[in-house]
N, C-alpha and C positions, 0 to 999 in steps of 0.2 A: 454650444455654450456649456461651460462646465458648471454642474450644479453645485450650489453652496448650501451652507446651513440655512434653514428657512428664514432666520432673522437677519441674514446678511444683506438681503436685497429688498425686502418689503418696506413700504413707507414707514413702518414703525421705527426703523433705525434712523430715519432722517433727523429727528430732534437730537440724537446723540452726536451725529455728524455736525449739525449746526452749532451746538454749544461749544465745540472745540475748534471751530474754524477760525475764530477771531484771534485766538492765541497761537495758532499753528504757524502762520506765516504773515509777515508784514512787508509789503513791497513799498519802496520809496515812492513819494508822490510823483516825482519826475521820471520814474523808470518806465520804459516802454512796456506795454502789456505783453505778457508771455503767452504764446499760442500753444495750446495743448490739444492733441488728437486723442479722443477716447473711442476705443473699438470694443463693442460688446453687443451681442445679439439679444440679451435679456433687457427688455425695455425699461423695467422699473429700476434696475440697478444703474443702467446707463444714464437715465434721466437724473437719478439721485446724485451720481458722481458729477455729471455736467453742471447741475444746479449749484452744488456746493463749491466746485472749483471756480465758477463764475463769481460766487459771493466772495471768494478769496482774492478776486482781482484778475483772474486769468481770462483770456479769450479762448473759448473752447469750441471745437468742432467735433461732431459725433458721427460715427459710422456704425451701422447695424450688422455689418458682416466684414469679413476679411478683405474681399476684393474691393469693396467700396473704401475701406480704410487705406489700402495700399494706393488706390487711385488718388485719394485726397492727399496722402503724404507725398506723392510724386509731384504735386503742384508746388511744394516747397514752403518754407517760411515757418515751420513748426519748431518749437523749443523742446518738446518732449512728446512721447507717445505712451499711452496707457492702454494695454490690450488684455483681453481675457485669453487664457491658454486654449480653451476649447471653443471653436466657432463652427458654424455649419458648413463652411466652405474651405477656408484656409486656416490652418492652425496658428495659434500664437507663436509656435516655434518658427514657422515659416515667415510670419510677419516680422519677428525679431531679426531674422536673417536678411529678409528683403530690405527692411528699413535701414539696417546697418550697411548693406551694400550700397543703397542709394545715397545715404548721408551718415557716415559713421560717427559724426559729431553729435547727432541727436540721440539722447538717451531714450531707451525703450524699457518700460516697466511692465511686468506681466502680473496678472491677477490669477490666482489658482485656488481651487477648492481644497478642502481638508483631504489629506491623504494623497495629494498629487504634487508633492514637493519635488519629486524626481523630474516631472515635466518642467517645473520652473527652473530647476538647475540646468536641464538640457537647453532651455531657452537662453539662459545666461551663457552657456557655452557657445551658443549661436549668435550672440551679440547683445542680448538684453543686459541692462545694467543692474537690475535688482528685481525682486518679486515681493508681492504681498499675498499672504494666505487669508482666504475668506473664513469667517467674517472678519473685517478689519475696520478700524476707526478711520474716519476721513483725516483726522489729524496726522495719522501715520502716513497716509498717502501724500499729504501736503508736505510733510517733513522730508520724505524721500525725494519728491519732485524738486523742492527748493534746493536740496543738497546737490542733486545731479545737475540742475540748471546752473548752479554756482560753479560746480566743477567744470562744466562746459565753457562758461564764460571765462574762467581763469585760463583754461587751455587755449581758447581763441586769442586772449590777450597776449599770452606768451608767444604764440605763433606770429601774431601781428608784429610784436616787438622784434622778433628774430628776423622777419622778412624786411622790416624797415631798416634794421641795423645792417643787414647784408647789402641793402641798396646803397647805403652810405658807409660802406665798410672802412674806407680810408680814414674817416674821422670819428667813427663810432657814433653812438647815439647823440652826442653833443652836436654833431653836424646835422642830424635829423631835426633837432630842436631849432637850430639856426635857420634851416630851410623852412620849417613850419611858421616861424615868426615872420617870414617874408610873405606868407600867404595870409591876406587879411581875413579876419574872422567874419563870417556872414553877419549882415546887419540884423538888428532885432526884428524878429518876425520872419526872417529868411534863414533857412537851414534849421536843423533840429536844436535850437538853442537850449530848450529845456533838457534835451537828452544828453547833449555833449557834456555840459555842466562841469568840466574839470577846471576851467579858468574863469572865475566869476568876473563880471564886468568891473566891479570895484577893484579887483586885483589888477586888471588890465590898465585901468586908469592910473593906478598908483605908480606903474612903471612906464607910463606913456612918454616920459621925457627922453627915453632911449639911453639912459645911463647904463654903461656896460656892466653886466653882472647883476643888474637890478631885477631883471625879468625872471620870474619863477619858471621852472620847466613846464613845457606844454604837456598836459595830462594825456594819457594813452587814448582815452575815449575821444578827447578833443582832436588828437592827431588823426585818429581813424575817421572822424567826421569830416575833417577838412580835406583829407585825401579823397574820400568818397564823393564829396561835393565837386571837387575838381574833376574827378573821373567821369561822373555822370554828365556834368556840364560839357566836357570835351566830347562825349558820345553824342549829345544832343546837338552840339555845334557842327559836328561832322555829318550828321544826318538831317540837318535842317529842322530839328524839332520832331522828327519822326520817331515816336515812342516805340513802335513795333520794331523798326529797324535797329534802334539803339539797344532794345532788349535782346535782340539776336546777337549783336556784337558783344554784349555783356555775358551772353550764355545763360540767361535766365528767362522765365516766362514773362509775357507782357504784364499780367496782373501783378506779379512780384516786383517788376520794375516800376510800375505805377506806385506800389506801396513804398518802395525805396525813395522815389521822388517826393512823395508826400511827407515821409519821415524827415528827409533832408531839407524840405522846404524849397525845392527847385521846381520852377514853373516852366514846362516845355513850351508854353505859348510864346514866351519872349524869344525863344530860339526860332520858332516858326515865323514870327514877325520879322526878325532879323534876316531870315532866309528870303522872305518875300521882298524886303527892301533891297537886298543884294541883287535879286533877279531883276527887279524893276530898274535898278541902276546899271544893269548890264554887266554885273561882276560875276 
């Protein structure tokens, strides 16, 4: 652990963190909680950062050393990593490189003590997105996190749009929207209705008469949600509701596949029931 100025990690700094948290970041009520991994062997600073990130609306997991942090990151599902540069086993430089190798889309932020800016710059050369020099205000950490998470989301949206456009290259994105309108939106309570949120129910009702040109474009998040629902439902149908097998087909861990099903509102039980009915009918 890299030593910092005495007032950087002791509880006395916590009130300063707390007073600036509310103004530093505001997540929309319907936005999914962002998952942050904090890696630091200094218990007081680690607990302080975790506590205030949670107050700001993040879901936070903590690791007391580098190996534990890398193991947790390997399970997937994180939106950002905050790590100290100096740890007792794996350095923050190596963590930045390892995390970037595992998932280059997840931003890694490093914390460094006074006089160790060179280490932070080296971490950035190895994949870290930014660094914070101790002592720092929590508001600064929150601003950097929100900025990097927003950049990541925008990049993923661009990649998704490009992938979908390539799939329907002959007609461009208009063909994608036409295809998506043929996919019924999940019923209320099914699917991630609050998360997709690009096409309100009132807007759908307004153009329910099928008048050509009356329907607004399907939003990108709604498009992604509908494709993901069809994808996981197809996997569950193929595997008879076997979540472990479906997760292997999807190339992700079973816990992360469970989280995806919960987010999308897809219940594997109905696929198991359908599979049992098919077997009893001799199909």
